[in-house]
All heavy atoms as TSV, in Angstrom:
chain	resi	resn	atom	element	x	y	z
A	1	MET	N	N	14.556	5.357	25.175
A	1	MET	CA	C	14.500	3.912	25.155
A	1	MET	C	C	13.802	3.456	26.425
A	1	MET	O	O	14.003	4.019	27.497
A	1	MET	CB	C	15.906	3.332	25.075
A	1	MET	CG	C	15.899	1.832	25.110
A	1	MET	SD	S	17.457	0.996	24.757
A	1	MET	CE	C	18.651	1.896	25.637
A	2	LYS	N	N	12.975	2.446	26.288
A	2	LYS	CA	C	12.234	1.899	27.426
A	2	LYS	C	C	12.337	0.379	27.412
A	2	LYS	O	O	12.298	-0.238	26.349
A	2	LYS	CB	C	10.764	2.280	27.354
A	2	LYS	CG	C	10.481	3.748	27.414
A	2	LYS	CD	C	9.000	4.017	27.237
A	2	LYS	CE	C	8.736	5.490	27.119
A	2	LYS	NZ	N	7.330	5.742	26.781
A	3	LEU	N	N	12.447	-0.200	28.601
A	3	LEU	CA	C	12.383	-1.651	28.759
A	3	LEU	C	C	11.127	-1.952	29.549
A	3	LEU	O	O	10.907	-1.367	30.613
A	3	LEU	CB	C	13.601	-2.174	29.521
A	3	LEU	CG	C	14.900	-2.210	28.742
A	3	LEU	CD1	C	15.659	-0.929	28.973
A	3	LEU	CD2	C	15.699	-3.395	29.159
A	4	ASN	N	N	10.301	-2.840	29.029
A	4	ASN	CA	C	9.053	-3.213	29.694
A	4	ASN	C	C	8.955	-4.728	29.773
A	4	ASN	O	O	9.084	-5.413	28.758
A	4	ASN	CB	C	7.846	-2.689	28.908
A	4	ASN	CG	C	7.786	-1.188	28.883
A	4	ASN	OD1	O	7.553	-0.569	29.903
A	4	ASN	ND2	N	8.013	-0.598	27.721
A	5	TYR	N	N	8.714	-5.226	30.981
A	5	TYR	CA	C	8.504	-6.655	31.168
A	5	TYR	C	C	7.029	-6.890	31.423
A	5	TYR	O	O	6.406	-6.205	32.236
A	5	TYR	CB	C	9.334	-7.193	32.338
A	5	TYR	CG	C	9.055	-8.653	32.617
A	5	TYR	CD1	C	9.396	-9.625	31.688
A	5	TYR	CD2	C	8.416	-9.044	33.776
A	5	TYR	CE1	C	9.120	-10.961	31.918
A	5	TYR	CE2	C	8.144	-10.386	34.024
A	5	TYR	CZ	C	8.501	-11.336	33.088
A	5	TYR	OH	O	8.222	-12.655	33.311
A	6	TYR	N	N	6.454	-7.865	30.713
A	6	TYR	CA	C	5.045	-8.207	30.843
A	6	TYR	C	C	4.945	-9.623	31.418
A	6	TYR	O	O	5.087	-10.603	30.678
A	6	TYR	CB	C	4.349	-8.121	29.484
A	6	TYR	CG	C	4.434	-6.743	28.882
A	6	TYR	CD1	C	5.435	-6.412	27.979
A	6	TYR	CD2	C	3.537	-5.759	29.252
A	6	TYR	CE1	C	5.528	-5.134	27.440
A	6	TYR	CE2	C	3.617	-4.476	28.723
A	6	TYR	CZ	C	4.617	-4.171	27.820
A	6	TYR	OH	O	4.709	-2.908	27.296
A	7	PRO	N	N	4.729	-9.749	32.745
A	7	PRO	CA	C	4.711	-11.072	33.376
A	7	PRO	C	C	3.590	-11.971	32.866
A	7	PRO	O	O	3.753	-13.193	32.827
A	7	PRO	CB	C	4.563	-10.773	34.864
A	7	PRO	CG	C	4.082	-9.378	34.964
A	7	PRO	CD	C	4.522	-8.675	33.714
A	8	GLU	N	N	2.460	-11.396	32.455
A	8	GLU	CA	C	1.338	-12.214	31.994
A	8	GLU	C	C	1.675	-12.974	30.711
A	8	GLU	O	O	1.115	-14.033	30.449
A	8	GLU	CB	C	0.064	-11.370	31.822
A	8	GLU	CG	C	0.146	-10.276	30.786
A	8	GLU	CD	C	0.788	-8.986	31.244
A	8	GLU	OE1	O	1.226	-8.889	32.408
A	8	GLU	OE2	O	0.859	-8.046	30.424
A	9	THR	N	N	2.598	-12.442	29.913
A	9	THR	CA	C	3.033	-13.130	28.690
A	9	THR	C	C	4.499	-13.539	28.761
A	9	THR	O	O	5.018	-14.131	27.810
A	9	THR	CB	C	2.831	-12.226	27.455
A	9	THR	OG1	O	3.570	-11.014	27.636
A	9	THR	CG2	C	1.358	-11.924	27.242
A	10	ASP	N	N	5.151	-13.213	29.859
A	10	ASP	CA	C	6.580	-13.480	30.055
A	10	ASP	C	C	7.396	-12.964	28.875
A	10	ASP	O	O	8.219	-13.664	28.297
A	10	ASP	CB	C	6.843	-14.969	30.281
A	10	ASP	CG	C	8.279	-15.236	30.752
A	10	ASP	OD1	O	8.929	-14.313	31.279
A	10	ASP	OD2	O	8.753	-16.372	30.566
A	11	SER	N	N	7.133	-11.700	28.515
A	11	SER	CA	C	7.876	-11.100	27.410
A	11	SER	C	C	8.534	-9.800	27.857
A	11	SER	O	O	8.022	-9.093	28.720
A	11	SER	CB	C	6.971	-10.859	26.202
A	11	SER	OG	O	5.972	-9.920	26.509
A	12	LEU	N	N	9.682	-9.537	27.266
A	12	LEU	CA	C	10.416	-8.301	27.501
A	12	LEU	C	C	10.399	-7.517	26.203
A	12	LEU	O	O	10.771	-8.044	25.142
A	12	LEU	CB	C	11.863	-8.605	27.906
A	12	LEU	CG	C	12.771	-7.393	28.102
A	12	LEU	CD1	C	12.335	-6.594	29.329
A	12	LEU	CD2	C	14.218	-7.838	28.240
A	13	TYR	N	N	9.935	-6.263	26.278
A	13	TYR	CA	C	9.909	-5.426	25.085
A	13	TYR	C	C	10.847	-4.253	25.296
A	13	TYR	O	O	10.766	-3.563	26.312
A	13	TYR	CB	C	8.496	-4.919	24.757
A	13	TYR	CG	C	8.453	-4.314	23.382
A	13	TYR	CD1	C	8.338	-5.123	22.265
A	13	TYR	CD2	C	8.586	-2.947	23.194
A	13	TYR	CE1	C	8.339	-4.586	20.980
A	13	TYR	CE2	C	8.586	-2.393	21.917
A	13	TYR	CZ	C	8.472	-3.221	20.816
A	13	TYR	OH	O	8.490	-2.689	19.559
A	14	ILE	N	N	11.725	-4.047	24.337
A	14	ILE	CA	C	12.660	-2.927	24.377
A	14	ILE	C	C	12.219	-1.941	23.311
A	14	ILE	O	O	12.301	-2.216	22.111
A	14	ILE	CB	C	14.105	-3.398	24.120
A	14	ILE	CG1	C	14.485	-4.473	25.127
A	14	ILE	CG2	C	15.065	-2.209	24.184
A	14	ILE	CD1	C	15.767	-5.200	24.801
A	15	ASP	N	N	11.705	-0.792	23.762
A	15	ASP	CA	C	11.312	0.298	22.866
A	15	ASP	C	C	12.554	1.115	22.564
A	15	ASP	O	O	13.129	1.721	23.465
A	15	ASP	CB	C	10.303	1.222	23.560
A	15	ASP	CG	C	8.882	0.953	23.188
A	15	ASP	OD1	O	8.611	0.841	21.985
A	15	ASP	OD2	O	8.059	0.867	24.103
A	16	LEU	N	N	12.957	1.162	21.318
A	16	LEU	CA	C	14.143	1.913	20.933
A	16	LEU	C	C	13.815	3.300	20.412
A	16	LEU	O	O	14.702	4.138	20.275
A	16	LEU	CB	C	14.921	1.142	19.860
A	16	LEU	CG	C	15.401	-0.254	20.269
A	16	LEU	CD1	C	15.983	-0.976	19.067
A	16	LEU	CD2	C	16.420	-0.150	21.383
A	17	SER	N	N	12.551	3.524	20.106
A	17	SER	CA	C	12.129	4.775	19.477
A	17	SER	C	C	10.674	5.051	19.806
A	17	SER	O	O	9.927	4.139	20.165
A	17	SER	CB	C	12.303	4.643	17.960
A	17	SER	OG	O	11.707	5.700	17.268
A	18	GLU	N	N	10.279	6.288	19.646
A	18	GLU	CA	C	8.873	6.668	19.822
A	18	GLU	C	C	8.070	6.423	18.545
A	18	GLU	O	O	6.857	6.564	18.536
A	18	GLU	CB	C	8.766	8.144	20.229
A	18	GLU	CG	C	9.414	8.472	21.568
A	18	GLU	CD	C	8.693	7.846	22.747
A	18	GLU	OE1	O	7.443	7.738	22.708
A	18	GLU	OE2	O	9.377	7.461	23.708
A	19	GLN	N	N	8.745	6.050	17.457
A	19	GLN	CA	C	8.077	5.805	16.185
A	19	GLN	C	C	7.207	4.556	16.271
A	19	GLN	O	O	7.553	3.594	16.952
A	19	GLN	CB	C	9.109	5.625	15.062
A	19	GLN	CG	C	9.942	6.854	14.794
A	19	GLN	CD	C	9.104	8.010	14.294
A	19	GLN	OE1	O	8.219	7.841	13.459
A	19	GLN	NE2	N	9.356	9.189	14.836
A	20	ALA	N	N	6.105	4.562	15.550
A	20	ALA	CA	C	5.198	3.420	15.527
A	20	ALA	C	C	5.776	2.285	14.695
A	20	ALA	O	O	6.421	2.513	13.669
A	20	ALA	CB	C	3.849	3.841	14.940
A	21	SER	N	N	5.518	1.090	15.133
A	21	SER	CA	C	5.932	-0.098	14.394
A	21	SER	C	C	4.921	-0.395	13.296
A	21	SER	O	O	3.719	-0.388	13.541
A	21	SER	CB	C	6.018	-1.289	15.347
A	21	SER	OG	O	6.198	-2.485	14.645
A	22	VAL	N	N	5.421	-0.653	12.085
A	22	VAL	CA	C	4.534	-1.008	10.979
A	22	VAL	C	C	4.860	-2.386	10.416
A	22	VAL	O	O	4.101	-2.921	9.607
A	22	VAL	CB	C	4.575	0.043	9.838
A	22	VAL	CG1	C	4.096	1.390	10.338
A	22	VAL	CG2	C	5.956	0.140	9.224
A	23	GLU	N	N	5.993	-2.954	10.830
A	23	GLU	CA	C	6.383	-4.275	10.349
A	23	GLU	C	C	7.137	-5.004	11.450
A	23	GLU	O	O	7.927	-4.398	12.178
A	23	GLU	CB	C	7.283	-4.157	9.117
A	23	GLU	CG	C	7.703	-5.490	8.558
A	23	GLU	CD	C	8.640	-5.365	7.370
A	23	GLU	OE1	O	8.937	-4.246	6.920
A	23	GLU	OE2	O	9.079	-6.419	6.897
A	24	SER	N	N	6.885	-6.294	11.559
A	24	SER	CA	C	7.573	-7.131	12.540
A	24	SER	C	C	8.162	-8.339	11.842
A	24	SER	O	O	7.541	-8.899	10.946
A	24	SER	CB	C	6.607	-7.602	13.626
A	24	SER	OG	O	6.061	-6.507	14.322
A	25	ARG	N	N	9.377	-8.722	12.283
A	25	ARG	CA	C	10.032	-9.898	11.719
A	25	ARG	C	C	10.580	-10.754	12.851
A	25	ARG	O	O	11.335	-10.260	13.688
A	25	ARG	CB	C	11.193	-9.506	10.818
A	25	ARG	CG	C	10.819	-8.738	9.596
A	25	ARG	CD	C	12.039	-8.452	8.743
A	25	ARG	NE	N	11.803	-7.227	7.990
A	25	ARG	CZ	C	12.737	-6.377	7.627
A	25	ARG	NH1	N	13.994	-6.596	7.952
A	25	ARG	NH2	N	12.424	-5.302	6.938
A	26	GLU	N	N	10.203	-12.023	12.858
A	26	GLU	CA	C	10.772	-12.946	13.837
A	26	GLU	C	C	12.113	-13.414	13.287
A	26	GLU	O	O	12.179	-14.056	12.238
A	26	GLU	CB	C	9.845	-14.137	14.102
A	26	GLU	CG	C	10.369	-15.026	15.202
A	26	GLU	CD	C	9.365	-16.062	15.667
A	26	GLU	OE1	O	8.422	-16.377	14.911
A	26	GLU	OE2	O	9.531	-16.546	16.793
A	27	ILE	N	N	13.207	-13.057	13.995
A	27	ILE	CA	C	14.533	-13.382	13.490
A	27	ILE	C	C	15.070	-14.695	14.052
A	27	ILE	O	O	15.999	-15.273	13.509
A	27	ILE	CB	C	15.533	-12.245	13.756
A	27	ILE	CG1	C	15.663	-11.972	15.249
A	27	ILE	CG2	C	15.122	-11.005	12.984
A	27	ILE	CD1	C	16.883	-11.177	15.613
A	28	SER	N	N	14.514	-15.124	15.169
A	28	SER	CA	C	14.808	-16.443	15.730
A	28	SER	C	C	13.654	-16.792	16.658
A	28	SER	O	O	12.783	-15.963	16.911
A	28	SER	CB	C	16.153	-16.467	16.455
A	28	SER	OG	O	16.134	-15.648	17.591
A	29	ASP	N	N	13.639	-18.008	17.159
A	29	ASP	CA	C	12.540	-18.463	17.995
A	29	ASP	C	C	12.351	-17.541	19.196
A	29	ASP	O	O	13.236	-17.434	20.045
A	29	ASP	CB	C	12.813	-19.891	18.467
A	29	ASP	CG	C	11.628	-20.489	19.188
A	29	ASP	OD1	O	10.482	-20.168	18.805
A	29	ASP	OD2	O	11.849	-21.268	20.126
A	30	GLY	N	N	11.237	-16.813	19.229
A	30	GLY	CA	C	10.909	-15.954	20.351
A	30	GLY	C	C	11.536	-14.576	20.333
A	30	GLY	O	O	11.432	-13.837	21.302
A	31	VAL	N	N	12.180	-14.193	19.229
A	31	VAL	CA	C	12.766	-12.857	19.113
A	31	VAL	C	C	12.172	-12.170	17.889
A	31	VAL	O	O	12.350	-12.632	16.757
A	31	VAL	CB	C	14.304	-12.895	18.992
A	31	VAL	CG1	C	14.865	-11.484	18.844
A	31	VAL	CG2	C	14.923	-13.595	20.193
A	32	VAL	N	N	11.462	-11.061	18.146
A	32	VAL	CA	C	10.802	-10.327	17.072
A	32	VAL	C	C	11.346	-8.901	17.040
A	32	VAL	O	O	11.435	-8.240	18.071
A	32	VAL	CB	C	9.269	-10.290	17.279
A	32	VAL	CG1	C	8.583	-9.454	16.207
A	32	VAL	CG2	C	8.712	-11.711	17.296
A	33	LEU	N	N	11.728	-8.454	15.841
A	33	LEU	CA	C	12.186	-7.079	15.648
A	33	LEU	C	C	11.069	-6.283	14.995
A	33	LEU	O	O	10.433	-6.756	14.046
A	33	LEU	CB	C	13.430	-7.045	14.762
A	33	LEU	CG	C	14.635	-7.847	15.232
A	33	LEU	CD1	C	15.801	-7.654	14.261
A	33	LEU	CD2	C	15.035	-7.479	16.646
A	34	ASP	N	N	10.812	-5.074	15.499
A	34	ASP	CA	C	9.789	-4.191	14.951
A	34	ASP	C	C	10.459	-3.025	14.227
A	34	ASP	O	O	11.436	-2.455	14.729
A	34	ASP	CB	C	8.901	-3.642	16.072
A	34	ASP	CG	C	7.996	-4.703	16.675
A	34	ASP	OD1	O	7.709	-5.700	15.994
A	34	ASP	OD2	O	7.574	-4.522	17.827
A	35	TYR	N	N	9.896	-2.670	13.073
A	35	TYR	CA	C	10.446	-1.611	12.230
A	35	TYR	C	C	9.389	-0.548	11.953
A	35	TYR	O	O	8.206	-0.852	11.874
A	35	TYR	CB	C	10.921	-2.196	10.892
A	35	TYR	CG	C	12.015	-3.215	11.050
A	35	TYR	CD1	C	11.718	-4.566	11.230
A	35	TYR	CD2	C	13.350	-2.830	11.031
A	35	TYR	CE1	C	12.728	-5.509	11.381
A	35	TYR	CE2	C	14.362	-3.761	11.191
A	35	TYR	CZ	C	14.043	-5.095	11.361
A	35	TYR	OH	O	15.034	-6.031	11.528
A	36	ASP	N	N	9.854	0.701	11.761
A	36	ASP	CA	C	8.945	1.779	11.401
A	36	ASP	C	C	8.762	1.831	9.884
A	36	ASP	O	O	9.291	0.985	9.153
A	36	ASP	CB	C	9.421	3.125	11.974
A	36	ASP	CG	C	10.710	3.650	11.343
A	36	ASP	OD1	O	11.170	3.111	10.312
A	36	ASP	OD2	O	11.265	4.621	11.899
A	37	ALA	N	N	8.029	2.831	9.398
A	37	ALA	CA	C	7.706	2.939	7.978
A	37	ALA	C	C	8.945	3.131	7.103
A	37	ALA	O	O	8.942	2.781	5.924
A	37	ALA	CB	C	6.725	4.088	7.748
A	38	GLU	N	N	10.023	3.660	7.681
A	38	GLU	CA	C	11.262	3.877	6.917
A	38	GLU	C	C	12.225	2.693	7.021
A	38	GLU	O	O	13.327	2.740	6.488
A	38	GLU	CB	C	11.964	5.151	7.394
A	38	GLU	CG	C	11.296	6.442	6.948
A	38	GLU	CD	C	10.095	6.783	7.818
A	38	GLU	OE1	O	10.201	6.673	9.054
A	38	GLU	OE2	O	9.046	7.139	7.261
A	39	GLY	N	N	11.816	1.645	7.741
A	39	GLY	CA	C	12.669	0.473	7.877
A	39	GLY	C	C	13.644	0.526	9.030
A	39	GLY	O	O	14.531	-0.316	9.143
A	40	ASN	N	N	13.486	1.528	9.906
A	40	ASN	CA	C	14.350	1.649	11.076
A	40	ASN	C	C	13.872	0.744	12.201
A	40	ASN	O	O	12.664	0.641	12.444
A	40	ASN	CB	C	14.379	3.100	11.579
A	40	ASN	CG	C	14.914	4.048	10.544
A	40	ASN	OD1	O	15.988	3.850	10.004
A	40	ASN	ND2	N	14.133	5.080	10.251
A	41	LEU	N	N	14.796	0.119	12.893
A	41	LEU	CA	C	14.468	-0.717	14.034
A	41	LEU	C	C	13.925	0.144	15.169
A	41	LEU	O	O	14.578	1.103	15.584
A	41	LEU	CB	C	15.713	-1.477	14.503
A	41	LEU	CG	C	15.543	-2.437	15.667
A	41	LEU	CD1	C	14.605	-3.583	15.297
A	41	LEU	CD2	C	16.905	-2.981	16.098
A	42	VAL	N	N	12.719	-0.165	15.648
A	42	VAL	CA	C	12.105	0.628	16.712
A	42	VAL	C	C	11.823	-0.173	17.976
A	42	VAL	O	O	11.533	0.399	19.025
A	42	VAL	CB	C	10.806	1.323	16.242
A	42	VAL	CG1	C	11.110	2.339	15.150
A	42	VAL	CG2	C	9.765	0.319	15.781
A	43	GLY	N	N	11.917	-1.510	17.901
A	43	GLY	CA	C	11.639	-2.309	19.087
A	43	GLY	C	C	12.088	-3.742	18.948
A	43	GLY	O	O	12.237	-4.261	17.840
A	44	ILE	N	N	12.315	-4.355	20.102
A	44	ILE	CA	C	12.717	-5.761	20.168
A	44	ILE	C	C	11.829	-6.449	21.188
A	44	ILE	O	O	11.711	-5.978	22.324
A	44	ILE	CB	C	14.192	-5.900	20.589
A	44	ILE	CG1	C	15.100	-5.110	19.643
A	44	ILE	CG2	C	14.591	-7.371	20.662
A	44	ILE	CD1	C	16.519	-4.952	20.154
A	45	ASP	N	N	11.216	-7.551	20.791
A	45	ASP	CA	C	10.352	-8.321	21.689
A	45	ASP	C	C	11.000	-9.676	21.941
A	45	ASP	O	O	11.386	-10.369	20.990
A	45	ASP	CB	C	8.975	-8.507	21.063
A	45	ASP	CG	C	7.969	-9.105	22.026
A	45	ASP	OD1	O	8.186	-9.042	23.244
A	45	ASP	OD2	O	6.958	-9.645	21.546
A	46	ARG	N	N	11.118	-10.060	23.213
A	46	ARG	CA	C	11.713	-11.341	23.595
A	46	ARG	C	C	10.696	-12.137	24.374
A	46	ARG	O	O	10.332	-11.783	25.496
A	46	ARG	CB	C	12.968	-11.107	24.435
A	46	ARG	CG	C	13.654	-12.397	24.859
A	46	ARG	CD	C	14.052	-13.149	23.619
A	46	ARG	NE	N	14.931	-14.253	23.892
A	46	ARG	CZ	C	14.675	-15.500	23.497
A	46	ARG	NH1	N	13.561	-15.783	22.864
A	46	ARG	NH2	N	15.524	-16.458	23.712
A	47	ASP	N	N	10.200	-13.223	23.777
A	47	ASP	CA	C	9.278	-14.128	24.464
A	47	ASP	C	C	10.044	-15.022	25.426
A	47	ASP	O	O	11.256	-15.214	25.278
A	47	ASP	CB	C	8.531	-14.994	23.454
A	47	ASP	CG	C	7.553	-14.198	22.614
A	47	ASP	OD1	O	7.133	-13.108	23.042
A	47	ASP	OD2	O	7.212	-14.671	21.516
A	48	ASN	N	N	9.344	-15.592	26.395
A	48	ASN	CA	C	9.953	-16.467	27.410
A	48	ASN	C	C	11.142	-15.787	28.077
A	48	ASN	O	O	12.187	-16.395	28.302
A	48	ASN	CB	C	10.371	-17.809	26.800
A	48	ASN	CG	C	9.216	-18.523	26.159
A	48	ASN	OD1	O	8.158	-18.668	26.751
A	48	ASN	ND2	N	9.395	-18.936	24.922
A	49	ALA	N	N	10.966	-14.519	28.378
A	49	ALA	CA	C	12.067	-13.706	28.886
A	49	ALA	C	C	12.654	-14.222	30.188
A	49	ALA	O	O	13.864	-14.169	30.383
A	49	ALA	CB	C	11.594	-12.254	29.064
A	50	SER	N	N	11.825	-14.740	31.074
A	50	SER	CA	C	12.344	-15.188	32.367
A	50	SER	C	C	13.312	-16.362	32.223
A	50	SER	O	O	14.162	-16.574	33.083
A	50	SER	CB	C	11.207	-15.557	33.321
A	50	SER	OG	O	10.467	-16.648	32.823
A	51	ASP	N	N	13.220	-17.103	31.119
A	51	ASP	CA	C	14.132	-18.208	30.861
A	51	ASP	C	C	15.353	-17.788	30.053
A	51	ASP	O	O	16.353	-18.495	30.031
A	51	ASP	CB	C	13.426	-19.325	30.090
A	51	ASP	CG	C	12.360	-20.017	30.906
A	51	ASP	OD1	O	12.454	-20.028	32.149
A	51	ASP	OD2	O	11.414	-20.545	30.292
A	52	LYS	N	N	15.282	-16.639	29.367
A	52	LYS	CA	C	16.318	-16.260	28.412
A	52	LYS	C	C	17.106	-15.013	28.789
A	52	LYS	O	O	18.183	-14.785	28.251
A	52	LYS	CB	C	15.692	-16.028	27.032
A	52	LYS	CG	C	14.858	-17.174	26.519
A	52	LYS	CD	C	15.714	-18.372	26.207
A	52	LYS	CE	C	14.855	-19.495	25.625
A	52	LYS	NZ	N	15.611	-20.673	25.329
A	53	VAL	N	N	16.556	-14.184	29.680
A	53	VAL	CA	C	17.163	-12.900	30.016
A	53	VAL	C	C	17.335	-12.803	31.523
A	53	VAL	O	O	16.461	-13.236	32.274
A	53	VAL	CB	C	16.265	-11.730	29.521
A	53	VAL	CG1	C	16.861	-10.389	29.872
A	53	VAL	CG2	C	16.015	-11.838	28.031
A	54	GLN	N	N	18.428	-12.217	31.959
A	54	GLN	CA	C	18.643	-11.996	33.393
A	54	GLN	C	C	17.813	-10.781	33.819
A	54	GLN	O	O	18.248	-9.643	33.708
A	54	GLN	CB	C	20.122	-11.763	33.685
A	54	GLN	CG	C	20.422	-11.649	35.151
A	54	GLN	CD	C	21.909	-11.426	35.416
A	54	GLN	OE1	O	22.730	-11.468	34.513
A	54	GLN	NE2	N	22.235	-11.191	36.661
A	55	LEU	N	N	16.600	-11.035	34.291
A	55	LEU	CA	C	15.671	-9.962	34.610
A	55	LEU	C	C	15.884	-9.351	35.991
A	55	LEU	O	O	15.337	-8.286	36.281
A	55	LEU	CB	C	14.226	-10.481	34.520
A	55	LEU	CG	C	13.759	-10.898	33.135
A	55	LEU	CD1	C	12.400	-11.575	33.218
A	55	LEU	CD2	C	13.718	-9.702	32.201
A	56	ASP	N	N	16.678	-9.986	36.839
A	56	ASP	CA	C	16.837	-9.497	38.211
A	56	ASP	C	C	17.909	-8.423	38.355
A	56	ASP	O	O	18.110	-7.878	39.434
A	56	ASP	CB	C	17.116	-10.650	39.171
A	56	ASP	CG	C	18.384	-11.410	38.826
A	56	ASP	OD1	O	18.864	-11.296	37.675
A	56	ASP	OD2	O	18.892	-12.128	39.703
A	57	LYS	N	N	18.582	-8.083	37.249
A	57	LYS	CA	C	19.636	-7.068	37.323
A	57	LYS	C	C	19.715	-6.320	36.001
A	57	LYS	O	O	19.694	-6.923	34.931
A	57	LYS	CB	C	20.977	-7.736	37.621
A	57	LYS	CG	C	22.125	-6.778	37.722
A	57	LYS	CD	C	23.415	-7.529	38.028
A	57	LYS	CE	C	24.590	-6.565	38.085
A	57	LYS	NZ	N	25.848	-7.291	38.303
A	58	LEU	N	N	19.811	-4.995	36.081
A	58	LEU	CA	C	19.982	-4.153	34.903
A	58	LEU	C	C	21.131	-3.201	35.180
A	58	LEU	O	O	21.111	-2.477	36.175
A	58	LEU	CB	C	18.708	-3.357	34.598
A	58	LEU	CG	C	18.805	-2.322	33.479
A	58	LEU	CD1	C	19.052	-3.006	32.141
A	58	LEU	CD2	C	17.548	-1.475	33.425
A	59	THR	N	N	22.118	-3.210	34.333
A	59	THR	CA	C	23.259	-2.317	34.465
A	59	THR	C	C	23.202	-1.300	33.342
A	59	THR	O	O	23.070	-1.669	32.171
A	59	THR	CB	C	24.587	-3.100	34.388
A	59	THR	OG1	O	24.588	-4.095	35.399
A	59	THR	CG2	C	25.767	-2.180	34.564
A	60	VAL	N	N	23.292	-0.034	33.687
A	60	VAL	CA	C	23.290	1.057	32.714
A	60	VAL	C	C	24.638	1.754	32.827
A	60	VAL	O	O	25.055	2.121	33.919
A	60	VAL	CB	C	22.135	2.043	33.000
A	60	VAL	CG1	C	22.153	3.188	32.020
A	60	VAL	CG2	C	20.803	1.320	32.978
A	61	SER	N	N	25.304	1.937	31.700
A	61	SER	CA	C	26.643	2.508	31.725
A	61	SER	C	C	26.812	3.572	30.646
A	61	SER	O	O	26.507	3.325	29.473
A	61	SER	CB	C	27.666	1.391	31.511
A	61	SER	OG	O	28.970	1.898	31.505
A	62	ASN	N	N	27.257	4.719	31.046
A	62	ASN	CA	C	27.666	5.796	30.134
A	62	ASN	C	C	26.578	6.305	29.195
A	62	ASN	O	O	26.879	6.738	28.087
A	62	ASN	CB	C	28.883	5.372	29.329
A	62	ASN	CG	C	30.081	5.067	30.183
A	62	ASN	OD1	O	30.368	5.794	31.134
A	62	ASN	ND2	N	30.765	3.982	29.909
A	63	LEU	N	N	25.321	6.233	29.609
A	63	LEU	CA	C	24.256	6.792	28.792
A	63	LEU	C	C	24.275	8.310	28.918
A	63	LEU	O	O	24.477	8.849	30.010
A	63	LEU	CB	C	22.884	6.268	29.223
A	63	LEU	CG	C	22.588	4.814	28.891
A	63	LEU	CD1	C	21.207	4.433	29.408
A	63	LEU	CD2	C	22.668	4.575	27.407
A	64	PRO	N	N	24.052	9.025	27.815
A	64	PRO	CA	C	24.105	10.484	27.878
A	64	PRO	C	C	22.857	11.135	28.509
A	64	PRO	O	O	22.860	12.320	28.766
A	64	PRO	CB	C	24.228	10.893	26.404
A	64	PRO	CG	C	23.596	9.776	25.668
A	64	PRO	CD	C	23.872	8.537	26.468
A	65	GLY	N	N	21.825	10.375	28.760
A	65	GLY	CA	C	20.591	10.925	29.319
A	65	GLY	C	C	20.357	10.471	30.734
A	65	GLY	O	O	21.217	9.887	31.384
A	66	SER	N	N	19.155	10.716	31.213
A	66	SER	CA	C	18.788	10.336	32.573
A	66	SER	C	C	18.169	8.937	32.570
A	66	SER	O	O	17.698	8.441	31.544
A	66	SER	CB	C	17.801	11.334	33.162
A	66	SER	OG	O	16.612	11.348	32.409
A	67	VAL	N	N	18.172	8.312	33.746
A	67	VAL	CA	C	17.571	6.991	33.918
A	67	VAL	C	C	16.405	7.137	34.878
A	67	VAL	O	O	16.543	7.697	35.957
A	67	VAL	CB	C	18.593	5.981	34.477
A	67	VAL	CG1	C	17.936	4.643	34.740
A	67	VAL	CG2	C	19.760	5.822	33.512
A	68	GLU	N	N	15.237	6.635	34.480
A	68	GLU	CA	C	14.030	6.717	35.290
A	68	GLU	C	C	13.547	5.309	35.583
A	68	GLU	O	O	13.499	4.461	34.692
A	68	GLU	CB	C	12.960	7.485	34.522
A	68	GLU	CG	C	11.661	7.621	35.239
A	68	GLU	CD	C	10.627	8.372	34.414
A	68	GLU	OE1	O	10.981	9.040	33.430
A	68	GLU	OE2	O	9.446	8.281	34.760
A	69	THR	N	N	13.196	5.058	36.822
A	69	THR	CA	C	12.668	3.757	37.207
A	69	THR	C	C	11.207	3.914	37.584
A	69	THR	O	O	10.858	4.775	38.397
A	69	THR	CB	C	13.443	3.189	38.410
A	69	THR	OG1	O	14.818	3.081	38.060
A	69	THR	CG2	C	12.919	1.824	38.804
A	70	ILE	N	N	10.357	3.082	36.995
A	70	ILE	CA	C	8.925	3.089	37.290
A	70	ILE	C	C	8.557	1.726	37.853
A	70	ILE	O	O	8.704	0.718	37.151
A	70	ILE	CB	C	8.092	3.391	36.037
A	70	ILE	CG1	C	8.496	4.747	35.446
A	70	ILE	CG2	C	6.608	3.353	36.360
A	70	ILE	CD1	C	7.876	5.020	34.090
A	71	ALA	N	N	8.139	1.686	39.084
A	71	ALA	CA	C	7.753	0.410	39.703
A	71	ALA	C	C	6.435	-0.059	39.111
A	71	ALA	O	O	5.528	0.735	38.858
A	71	ALA	CB	C	7.629	0.560	41.213
A	72	GLY	N	N	6.336	-1.334	38.875
A	72	GLY	CA	C	5.101	-1.819	38.288
A	72	GLY	C	C	4.791	-3.103	38.840
A	72	GLY	O	O	4.154	-3.926	39.007
């Protein structure tokens, strides 16, 4: 899973899978869900993220894998 913030568009994208997105559905204003060919959720896009999401803090708890931080 990856979280990516794009300041030029003020959007936060959460990659849930390495699978390619083939369909997108806007479920509410500024929230788009991406699905793969089998209908599995593979990503979440949040527009106007700086107004809607607390971007200055990320808490990770009890994940079974490693956490990697990439400065950008």
